[in-house]
N, C-alpha and C positions, 0 to 999 in steps of 0.2 A: 945500273940505273935504268937502262932501256927496258930490262925485264920488269922492273917495278912499275914503270910507266905503262907498259902493256897490260900488266895485271890490273892496274887501276882502271884503264879504259874498258877492259872486259867486265869488271864489276859494275862500272857505271852503266854499261849497256844492258847488263842483266837487270839492274834496278829499274831502268827506264822501261824495259819490256814488261817487267812485272807490274809497274804502275799502269801501263797501257792496258794490260790484260784485265786488271781489276776494274778500271774505269769502263771497259767495254762489256763487263759481265752483266748479267741481268740485274736490274735495279733501277733503271730510269723509266719514268712514265712516257708513254708515246701517244701520238695522235691516233684516234680510233680509225679503223678501216684502212690501214696502210699495208698490212702483211697478209698474204694469202696462206691458208693452211694446206696440208697435204691433199685434202679432198676438195680444194677449190673454194672453200668457205673463207670469208674474210675474218681474220683474227684481230680483235681489238687490242688485246694485251694478254700476257700470261700472269698467273697469280698462284699463290699458295692457299688452298681452301682452308687450311688450318690457321692462317694468320691473315685476317681481313685487313685491307688497306693498301699495302705495297703492291705496285704494278710493275711488271717487267716487260722490256721491249723485245725479248727473244726467249726461246725455250731453254731449259737447262734444269739444274738441280736447285731446289729451294735453299736459300741461305739460312732458313729458320728450322726446317724439318728435314728428315732424311727421306725425301720424296721428290718426284719430278714436278715441275710447274705444270699447271693446267691451263689450256687456252680458253679465252673468253671470245666467242664468236659474235659477229655483228648481227646475225640473224636470230640470236637467242634473246628475243625481246621479252622483258618482264611484263606481267599483267598487273592490273591495279591491286590485286589481292593476293598474289602469289609469285612464284618464280618457276621458270622452266629449266630443267636440267636434262641434258642428253643422256641416253641410256648408257653410253660409255662412262660418263662421269659418275652416274649412279652406281655403276659397278665398281668404280675405283673407290667411291666413298663407302662401299659395303652396306648399302641400304637394304633393310629387311622390312617386310610389310606384315600387317595383321588386319583381319577383317572383323568389322563390328557385327556381332551376331546376337540373336535372341535365344535364351535358354531358360528352362525351368530350374530354378535353384531354390534351395531352402535357406532360411536365415540361421543356419547353424554356425557354431564356432567351437573352437577347441579351448580347453582349459586344463590346467594341471591340478590334480587333487591329491591330498594326503590321506592314506587309509587310517581310520580310527575305529575303535570299538563302537558298536552300536549300543549305546548306554541303555536303550530300552530292553535289551536282552540280558542285562546284568541281573544276577540272582544272589541274594545274601543267604548264607547258611548259618543258623544260630542254634543254640541249645536253650530249651525253656526250663532248665533245672540247673541248680548249682552242682558242681562236681569237679572231677579231675580228669585230665587227659592222660589215659593210660598208654595209648599207642597212637602215634601220628603216621598215617599212611602217605600223605602228601607233604613234603618237607620244603618245597621251594616255590616262590611265585613264578608265574608264567608257565607252569607245568600244565600240560594238556590232561584233561580228565574226560571220562565218558559218563553218560547218564547211568546212575546206579552204582558207580564205582565207590568203594569205601574211602572215606576221607580221614576219619579218626574214630577211636574207641573211647567212650566216655563212661566213667564210673560215677553213678548218682546215688549216694546213700539215702537221700530223701525218699527214694522210691521203694525202699525195703519195707517200711511200715505199712503202707496201703496194700502191698502185695501179700504180705503175711496175714493181714486182716481178711483179705478175700479168700485165701487158702483155708483159714480157720473157719470161716462161715460155711464154706463148702463141706468141710469135714464134719461140722456140727449138724448138718442136714437141716438147716433153717429154710424158711420159705424162699422160693425163687425171687420174690420181690426184693428181699434184703440183699441177695447175691447180685441182682441187677443194679441195685443202688450203689453197691460197692464198686462195680465196674464203671458206672458213670462218674463216680468221684475220681477214679484213676484217670479216666479220659480227660476230665477237667484239669488234672495236673499235667496234661500233655505226655502221659506215659504211652509209648507206642503200643498199638494193638497187638503187633507181633510179639512184643515183650510180655504182654499180659497172657497171651496164649501159651507161650513157652513156660511161664511160671505155673499156670494151671496144669499143664501137661506133666511137668516134672515134679510138682508139689513143693517146689523150692522157689523162694523169691529171687528174681533176677535184677541186679543193679547195674549191669554193664550192657551198653547198647552201642551200635555202630551208626555213625553219621554217614550218609551216602550223598553223592552228587545228584541234585534234582534235574540238572540239564548237562549237556555236553558243552565243553568250551575250554577255557584256560583259567588258571587261578590268578585273577587280577590282583587279589589282596589276600595275604596270609597273616591272620591276626592272632595266632596261637602257636605254642611250642609244646613238645612232649613233656608231661609231668607237671604242667602248671595247673592251677585251679582256675575254673571258669565260673562266671556268674550267669544267672538267668538273663536272657535277652542280649547278650554280647555277641557281636558278629565275629564268627571264627574264620569264615572264608567268604570271598566274593568271587563268583564265577562269571566271566564275560563270555557270552555266546559268540560264535563265529559263523553261524549259518548265513548271516547277513552282516555287512560292515558299512560304515559311513566313509564316504570320500568327500572331504571338505576342500572346496576350491575357492580361491579369491577371484571374483569376476569384476571386470571394469564396470564402473557405474553406468556407462552408456549401454553396455550389453545386458546388464542386469534388468533393464526395463523390458527386455524381450523374453524374460524368463517367467514361467508360471508353474506352479506345483502340478506334478503329474507328467511333465515332459520326460520322454524316454531319452536315455543316454547310453552310448556305446563306450565302454571303458577298455583300455588296453594297458598292459604293464609298460612303464617307461623303459624298463630294462629288456623286455622281450615283447615286441608288438604282436607276436603271433598268439599270445595268450589274451583272449578277450573275455569280457564279462558284460552282462546286461544290467542296467540300472535304471533308476527313476529319481527325478528331482523331488525331494520331500518338502523342503522349505528353504526360504531365503532368510537368513538371520537378520534381525533388525539392528544391525551394527555396521557402520561404515568407517573405513580408515581415512582419517583426515590427511594423511601423508601420501597415500597411494590412490585414494579415491576408488577403492574397491569394496565390494560387499562379499560376505561369505555365504556360499550356497552349499547346502548339505544334500548329497546324493546318497541314496541307498543302493548298494551294489550286492548282487547275489554272490555268495561264497560257499555254496553247498559242498564243494570239493575241498574247501579249506586251503586254497592256494594263496589267499591274501592274508597278510599279517600286518598289524599296525606299524606305520612308518613307511610303508612302500609308497611309491609314487605311481599314480595312474594318469594316463592321458585321456581326458574325457571329451568326447565329441557330442555336443548337445544339439539335438535336432530341432528344427523349427518348421513352420508352415512353408510349403513350397509355393512359389509364384513365378510368373514369367517376367524376366528382366532383360534389359539391353546391356550387353557386356562388351568390354574391350580389354585387350591385354594391358596389364598394369605398367609394363615397361614402355608403352607407347605414350604415356601421359607425362608431360613436363609440369611439375608442381613448383611454383615459384614462392609459395607461402601466401600469396594474395589471390592467385587465380590458377586454374589448370588449363593447359593448352595441349592440343594434339596437332600434328602435321597431316593434313588430308592429301592423299594422292588423287589427282584428277587425270583425265585423258591427255595424251600428248606429252607426258613427262612433266606436267605442271604440279606444283605443290602450293598449298596455302595453309596458314595457321588458323586454328579455330579454337575459340575458348569454349570449354565444356563445364557442365555442372555434374559432379560425381556423387554417387550414393554409397552403398555399402562396399567395403573392401573385402573381396572374396579370395584372397591369396594371390594367385597368378593373374586373376582377372579383377576388374573393378566395374561397378555398376555405373552406367551413364544415364543421368536423369534428363539432361538437356544438351543439345549442341550437335548430336550425331544421329544419323538414321541407320537402320539395319542394312547391312551390305556394303557400307562405306569402307574404303580401304585407307588405312592410316599407316604412318611410318612407325615401326617398332624399334628400329635401331638406325642411328645416323642422324637424329633430329638436329643435333647441334652443328653437324657438318653442313646440313642444309641451311641452317641459320647463318653460318659463315658465308656460304655461297650467296644467300639472299642479301646479306649486308653489302657484299661487293656490288650488287646490282641496284642498290638503293630501293629495295622493295619492302622487306620485312623489318629492317633495322634490328635492334636487339629484342627478340621475342620475349625474353625474360625480364625486360625492363618494366618498371611500374608504369601504369597507365595514368597516374595522377598528373595534373597540370603542373609544369615546372615553374619555379621562380626565375628571376633574371639576375644577371651578374654583369658588372661593368668590365670593359676591355682596357687596353693600354693606350698610350698617347696617340697612335696613328688612327685607330678606329676601334669601335666596340660594338658588340651585338648581344642580344639576349641569349642566354644559355641556360640549360637545365642544371639543376643542382648536381653535384658530384665532385670528386676529387679532380683538380686541375693539375697540369704538369707544365714545366717550363723547359725550354731548350733554346739553343742558338744554332743557326745554320745558314746555308746559302740557297736562295730560290733558284730552282732548276727550270721550272715550267709553270706557267700560269694558264689555267683553263677555266671554262665557264663554271664547272662544278667543283673545282678544287685547285689547290696549289701544291706542287711537288717541291719538297725541301730536302736537301742533303744536310742532315743535322748530326750533331755530336751525341755522345751518350746521354741517356735520360736516367738519372740516378733513381728517381722515384718509381720508375717502372722496371729498373734493372735492364734497360735496353742498351745494346751496343750502338755505335754509330751506324747509320743506315740512310738510305734514300727512300722516302715513302710519300704518298699523297695524303693531304688533309682536306677535308670538306670545308667549303665556305658556308657560313650560316645563311647568307643570301647571295644571289648571283652578283650583286654589285658591291659586296663587302671587300675591303682592302684593295680598292681600285688603284692606289698609289704604288702598290708593290709590283716590281718588275723582275724578270729573270736576271740573275746575276747579283741581286741585292743580298747583302748580309743582314740578317734579321734576328731579333730576339722575339720569340713567340710563346704564347700560352695556349694550351689545348686541353681537351677532355675527351673521354670515350663517348662515342655516339656519332650520328650523322651517317650519310650514305657510304662513306669510305671507311667507317669504323672509328675514326677520330676526327673531331671537328675543332677548327681554330676558334679561340676566344678573342685573341688580340695578336697583332703583329706590329712590332716596332722596328722600323728600318734603321740599321746602324750604319750602313754604308750604301750609298746609291749605286745603281748599276753603272758599269764602265761604259762610256760613250763609244759607240761603234765608229 
């Protein structure tokens, strides 16, 4: 029995020590200017720069993030348009900078084009006489051919009569005018001159002739087979030239306005960027896609070496006129959808937000039309951490919030104040401290924000709001995001008055 009692006393003591440790851990707000730092500067409080709002009365590890709390010094006074951050804190936040510069850039852009045959180089091969295909030298579509290469051998019986007549006139020794007239009639029947010379030399009519390729390229269309009969005027082969090809690209409507026929283009294979080709914009097709809002642009690309074939993808860099522009790194710009903001670094570790107007997007850089001057230094990395730091000091507030004037909302039975629109949250807790700029409350979990129980400070809408609330009161309150401390009270309802001292 005595052992059981002793064990119970030890467990109770351990529980009491644990409660005492938790209550003394960082989490309660303190009165400014009461704690000196290691360098003699007055520390107002400690805070987690990643979680604006909660203030702690001693250093230690943040209950929210895996990092140490950061001190807020009394001599770190905010300005009317920015916030001052010490070099040490800047290093902890990992802030990087970029310089606004002026450079000569062209209004060029990249596009992806698909290689197609240049249809202006297509050639149709026909026979002008009825006959039969005795031998087919090219038997498959897309087969490459050279200029002068044999395509097919045609037997044309209709040509035998005119040739025999010419041979008979020559043997009869008639006047040269009759022989010349016979030759002209044969030319009118599209009998090749070489075939006429062969028949005159051999003294025998020739009815077989060979169709040859008039240009080099590939057989884009094969309309005949060996042994079939062919009629006059029927296309037997269609040859597509490959000395030049088309690259058809879909260009966004906004960029298409900057295109003009004759612009030079540098093309590279999508599969191998080391292989490049020169090209030129030939025309913008009068057709726009209603779903993608793009136009088709047709580029002529040189293919003298025959390395491009239809279906290949080309990355096209379309060049434009060069002009001097003010540029800033794209990562330095915070785009909210309604405005664009950069954080400008000033002397003495001061930062201020500045709204800018942007121009063309140039990849890693973006054009600045208004809001910055050449040589200005802006924050390229860590903008949102500076925003959190500024919100703790009641300077910048939420830089990404809309600038539109807010409507008002009513509070609860104790008091109410105007508040901007936004999602509100409710909780219950105990008032720990009442200060001029805020009220510190130890509250339970907030389901709408997925918060655990914690102690944190809430801003007052006005210095005199909720004057009836005292330390020790149990309250039910409503709040929203905003205000100097990150979250602002909308209403406070006292459930239990403070215990009398």
